[in-house]
Residue, then its C-alpha position, 0 to 999 in steps of 0.5 A: m499499500k505504501l508502494a501504491s501511495h508513492l505511486f499515485m503521488a508521483a502521478w500527481i507530481v510528474p504530469q505537473l512537472i511535465a506541464v511546467v517543461g511542456s508549458a516553457a517548451l510552447r512559450r519557447t516556439e512561440i517566439c519568432k524566428r527571424g519573423t516566423q511563428v511555429k504553426s498551431s499544428s506542432r503545438s498541437r502535437i506537443l500537448v497530445g505527447i504530455l497528455a500521453v505520457v500522464g495517461v501512461v504515468a497515471l494507468l501504471a499508477i492504478l494497475v500496482a495499486g490494484r495489485q498491492r490490494s489483491d495481494e493484501k487480501p489473501a493475507e486477511s483471509s489468511g488470519k481469519t483462517l488461523t483464527a477459525g483454527a484456534p482450539t476450542q474451550l468446551e462448555v463444560w470447562t467454564p468453572p461456574a461463579t456459584t456459592d453452591p458447593q454441590e454445584f461446583a463439585i458437580a461442574y469440576a467432575q464434568a470438566i475431567w470427565t468431558y473431552d474431545t481430541s479432535l477440537h483441543g489438545y492435553a495441555d488445552w484440557q489442563q489449563a481448562v481443570s486448573a481454572f477450577a482452583d485458585p491460582a495462587s495455591t498449589s491447588p490447579q496441580v491437584a486438579r490437574s491430577l485427576l486427568p489421564q497421564r499423557t501418554e494415555w492422552d496420546q492414545l486416545e488421541s490417535q483413536k480420535a476419542r470424544a467423551v461425555v459424561n451424563g447424570v453426575t451426582a454429588q453425595v457427602t458420605p458420613e466420613l466426609e461430614a465427620m471431616a467437615t465438622n472436626g475443626r481440621v478444614p479451611t472455612g467453607w469446606h465441603a466435600y462430596v463424592v461425585h458419580g457419573t457415566q462416562t460415554v467414550i466415543t472411538n474410531a473403534d467402539t463406544r464405551f460406557l464407564d462409571r467414574q468415582a472421585a472424592v472431590a472437596v471444595v471451599c466457597t468464601p462465598t465464591c466456590r473454588f476447587w480445594s482437593a480431590t482423590a482417585q486417580v481418574s482413567p481415560 
């Protein structure tokens, strides 16, 4: 575009320079030489020549500018393609802004049991699950620990696997209730055993798996992930 603007500027300046030179030439030809003045046909030929030069310069500027614009369009399209190809954030990966500990525990379970290898990578999943915890603590590492190992993810990815979970419940067991009242847990601490049925779809088959984990959250008043137990397999 800068080149085109320079050419347009040249197309404006050059004709004016030519006009100045042409005017001087015309004035010189009009000076009588031994009492004889140049014929008007000669002046016409000079004017035609000047106009031809101006036309060529302007045409070249327009052609180059048009080419510049056509070269820029693919770059814009390329940018849109890159944006469209960015990793997709699954809806269940977004931590809820809630003060309900049971709702938050269920949301966390849905996040660790839902994935689609055709839409995102392993690091994207880890980052999404980490967002359930307080980033200033070690809780994000614990939250990620319930995801499959990297080698397991590679196998799932090779099989084009995806998974959803249904019927997730969160229940308080007598053991967890006793822990909540023994005074050794932080304020706003709640713990649940979460259950769900995970449907895993690969390019080979479809499996239905029972999932279970113990999840603790702290709500003060907004809830955040605190801890969890049990290694969750894919």
